[in-house]
N, C-alpha and C positions, 0 to 999 in steps of 0.2 A: 606685758600685762603680768600681774602676779596675784597670788592668793596665799594667805597664811592661816593655818589651823591654830586657833588660840589655845587649844588644849595641849597640843604637842609642840607647837612652835615651828612645825614643818612648813616650809615654803615651796611653792611651785611657781615657776615663772616661764614665760614664753614670749618670744617676739611675735607680734601680730601685724598683719598687713593693713587691717582696717579697724576702726573703733566704732563700727556700727553695732546695733543692738544684737543682731544674730551672733556675731563673733564674740562679743563680751559676755552675753548671757550663756552662750555655749561653753565658753571657758569655765565659767562659774559652775554651771550644771554638771560638767564633766568631773569636777573636783570636789564639790560639796556633797556631803551625805544628805539623803532626803530628810527634810525637816530641820535642817541646820539654819540658824539665823545667819544672814549674810550682811556684813557691814561694808559699805563702799563710800567713795566720795560722792559728790552731787551729780555725777554724770547722768544725764537723762536716759541713756540707753539701758541703765540697770532697773528702771522703774517697775518693770513687769515681773521682776524676780519675787518668788514667794518668800515670806518672812524676811523682808529686806528693810534695813535701816541705813540712814545716811549720816555722815558727818559732812556738813556743807562747808567746804573749804572756801568757797567764794564769798561767804559771809563771815570769814575768820572763825568758823566753828571747827575745832579739831577734835574735841572730845565732848560727848554729851552723856550724862548719866541718866539712865532710866531704871529706877529701882536699884537693884544690885548689879546691873549690867552697864558697862561703859562702852558706848558706841564710838569707835574710832578706827582709823586705818594705820595707826602708828607702827604696828608690827611689820607690815609689808613696806611701809615708807622707809624703814631703816635699811632694808635690802637695797632700795633704789639709792639711798644716800651713800651707802658703801660703794656701790657701783659708780656713782657719779664722782666720788672722791678719787677712786682709782683712775677714772678717765682723766681727770684734771691733773693728777699728780704722778701717775705711772705710765699709762698707755698713750695718752695724748690723742690717739685716733682709734676709733672702734669702727671698722668697716662693716657695712651691712652684710657682707658675705660671711663674716665670722661672728656677728653680734650674738647669735644664739649660743655659741660656744662660751663667750664671756658671761652671758646671763646664766648658763648652766653651771659654770665654774663658781660664780658668786653664790648662787642658790645652794649648791652642794656645800660650800664652805660654811654657809649659814646653818645648814641642816646638821652638820657634824661638829659644830663649834663646842659642844659640851662633851664630845667623845674623849676618852682617855687615850693615851699613846698606844696602848695595847689594842684598843678598838680599831 
């Protein structure tokens, strides 16, 4: 599971054991500041989150514009896309034992991608 702060571009990602409402909402609540708007896919487990908007991928909706705000999950989807490409092209097998290490590595690379060499 992952989350991205649209203001900073910072991503947080974690391997989770269950996709139940308690786990998913707990992950979001631990990472989102109070009062933040939360954009997710159409997963029903997110429904009770405050200030929650969805981009319903099951109906081929990936971006929805509401006034000046674009509701989408593209920022975190790019992290998963990068991880999936590495899995298919470099690693071939990601064991459950080390999966969090791979996720952490790709999240960190994403978070420092704009850093200069000296940083």
